[in-house]
C-alpha positions as CSV (number, residue, x, y, z in Angstrom):
1,M,-0.1,0.2,-0.3
2,I,1.2,3.5,-1.0
3,D,-0.1,6.1,1.2
4,C,-1.1,9.2,-1.3
5,R,-2.1,12.7,-0.7
6,N,-5.1,13.0,-3.2
7,I,-4.7,16.6,-5.2
8,A,-8.8,15.0,-7.4
9,K,-11.2,13.4,-6.5
10,G,-12.2,9.8,-8.2
11,K,-10.7,6.7,-8.2
12,D,-8.6,4.8,-11.3
13,S,-6.4,1.8,-12.1
14,G,-4.0,1.2,-15.2
15,E,-0.5,-0.5,-15.3
16,L,1.9,0.7,-12.6
17,I,5.7,2.1,-14.5
18,V,7.6,2.9,-11.5
19,S,11.4,5.6,-11.7
20,S,13.2,6.4,-8.6
21,E,14.7,9.5,-11.0
22,P,12.9,12.2,-11.8
23,I,11.4,13.0,-15.4
24,S,11.5,16.3,-17.0
25,F,8.5,16.4,-19.4
26,L,10.0,19.2,-21.6
27,G,12.3,17.3,-23.9
28,G,12.4,13.8,-21.5
29,V,8.9,12.5,-23.0
30,D,7.7,12.9,-26.5
31,P,4.3,14.9,-26.6
32,K,2.8,12.9,-29.8
33,T,3.9,9.3,-28.6
34,G,4.2,9.4,-24.5
35,I,6.7,7.4,-24.8
36,V,10.4,8.3,-22.4
37,I,13.2,10.0,-25.0
38,D,15.5,11.3,-21.8
39,P,18.7,9.5,-23.0
40,N,19.8,9.4,-19.6
41,H,16.6,8.2,-18.5
42,E,16.1,4.3,-17.0
43,L,12.7,4.9,-18.4
44,K,14.1,6.1,-21.8
45,G,12.0,4.3,-24.5
46,Q,8.7,3.0,-22.8
47,S,5.8,4.6,-23.0
48,I,4.2,6.4,-20.4
49,K,0.4,6.4,-22.3
50,D,-1.9,5.4,-20.1
51,K,-0.7,4.2,-16.9
52,V,0.1,4.8,-13.5
53,L,3.5,6.9,-13.4
54,F,5.3,6.7,-9.9
55,I,8.2,9.0,-9.7
56,P,10.4,10.9,-7.0
57,G,9.1,14.2,-8.8
58,G,9.8,15.9,-11.5
59,K,12.5,18.1,-12.6
60,G,13.5,21.2,-14.5
61,S,11.1,24.3,-15.7
62,T,7.4,23.8,-14.3
63,V,6.9,23.9,-19.0
64,G,6.7,20.3,-18.2
65,S,3.0,20.5,-16.8
66,Y,2.3,22.2,-20.1
67,V,4.3,19.1,-21.8
68,I,1.5,17.0,-19.9
69,F,-1.3,19.6,-21.3
70,Q,-0.3,18.9,-24.9
71,M,-0.3,15.5,-24.2
72,K,-4.0,15.3,-22.8
73,K,-5.2,17.4,-24.9
74,R,-4.1,15.2,-28.1
75,I,-5.8,12.3,-26.1
76,I,-2.9,10.7,-26.5
77,L,-2.6,10.6,-22.4
78,H,-4.8,9.6,-19.8
79,L,-2.2,9.8,-17.5
80,K,-2.0,9.5,-13.7
81,L,1.1,10.4,-11.7
82,L,1.9,9.4,-8.2
83,Y,4.7,12.0,-6.5
84,V,6.6,10.3,-3.4
Protein backbone atom coordinates (compact mmCIF):
# COMPACT_ATOMS: atom_id res chain seq x y z
CA MET A 1 0.00 0.00 0.00
CA ILE A 2 1.26 3.45 -0.90
CA ASP A 3 0.01 6.42 1.10
CA CYS A 4 -0.65 9.39 -1.16
CA ARG A 5 -2.24 12.79 -0.77
CA ASN A 6 -5.20 13.31 -3.08
CA ILE A 7 -5.19 16.41 -5.25
CA ALA A 8 -8.14 15.33 -7.40
CA LYS A 9 -11.30 13.41 -6.55
CA GLY A 10 -12.02 10.01 -7.94
CA LYS A 11 -10.62 6.54 -8.28
CA ASP A 12 -8.78 5.00 -11.15
CA SER A 13 -6.56 2.07 -11.96
CA GLY A 14 -4.04 1.08 -14.55
CA GLU A 15 -0.68 -0.48 -15.22
CA LEU A 16 1.97 0.82 -12.84
CA ILE A 17 5.29 2.05 -14.21
CA VAL A 18 7.85 2.96 -11.56
CA SER A 19 11.00 5.03 -11.74
CA SER A 20 13.45 5.89 -9.00
CA GLU A 21 14.45 8.98 -11.00
CA PRO A 22 12.57 12.27 -11.46
CA ILE A 23 11.50 12.93 -15.03
CA SER A 24 11.40 16.07 -17.14
CA PHE A 25 8.34 16.24 -19.36
CA LEU A 26 9.96 19.03 -21.38
CA GLY A 27 12.43 17.25 -23.62
CA GLY A 28 12.30 14.00 -21.67
CA VAL A 29 8.99 12.70 -23.02
CA ASP A 30 7.78 12.83 -26.62
CA PRO A 31 4.50 14.77 -26.37
CA LYS A 32 3.13 13.11 -29.52
CA THR A 33 3.63 9.52 -28.37
CA GLY A 34 4.16 9.53 -24.59
CA ILE A 35 7.46 7.67 -24.98
CA VAL A 36 10.32 8.61 -22.68
CA ILE A 37 13.07 9.97 -24.94
CA ASP A 38 15.56 11.22 -22.35
CA PRO A 39 18.69 9.21 -23.29
CA ASN A 40 19.87 9.11 -19.67
CA HIS A 41 16.59 8.11 -18.02
CA GLU A 42 15.96 4.57 -16.82
CA LEU A 43 12.56 4.55 -18.59
CA LYS A 44 14.04 5.52 -22.00
CA GLY A 45 12.02 3.93 -24.78
CA GLN A 46 9.05 3.06 -22.57
CA SER A 47 5.60 4.55 -23.06
CA ILE A 48 3.88 6.33 -20.19
CA LYS A 49 0.65 6.50 -22.18
CA ASP A 50 -2.33 5.18 -20.20
CA LYS A 51 -0.12 4.25 -17.23
CA VAL A 52 0.06 5.05 -13.56
CA LEU A 53 3.47 6.75 -13.36
CA PHE A 54 5.11 6.55 -9.94
CA ILE A 55 8.11 8.91 -9.72
CA PRO A 56 9.91 10.73 -6.92
CA GLY A 57 9.14 14.08 -8.58
CA GLY A 58 9.53 16.13 -11.69
CA LYS A 59 12.59 17.99 -12.81
CA GLY A 60 13.18 21.02 -14.95
CA SER A 61 11.01 24.03 -15.51
CA THR A 62 7.31 24.53 -14.97
CA VAL A 63 6.85 24.20 -18.73
CA GLY A 64 6.63 20.45 -18.11
CA SER A 65 3.05 20.91 -16.97
CA TYR A 66 2.27 22.50 -20.35
CA VAL A 67 3.71 19.42 -22.08
CA ILE A 68 1.45 17.20 -19.96
CA PHE A 69 -1.50 19.44 -20.93
CA GLN A 70 -0.60 19.12 -24.63
CA MET A 71 -0.42 15.32 -24.35
CA LYS A 72 -3.82 15.27 -22.64
CA LYS A 73 -5.26 17.64 -25.25
CA ARG A 74 -4.08 15.34 -28.05
CA ILE A 75 -5.84 12.50 -26.23
CA ILE A 76 -2.68 10.40 -26.33
CA LEU A 77 -2.36 10.53 -22.59
CA HIS A 78 -4.54 9.23 -19.82
CA LEU A 79 -1.80 9.47 -17.25
CA LYS A 80 -2.03 9.19 -13.51
CA LEU A 81 0.91 10.68 -11.65
CA LEU A 82 2.02 9.60 -8.21
CA TYR A 83 4.77 11.64 -6.61
CA VAL A 84 6.48 10.55 -3.41
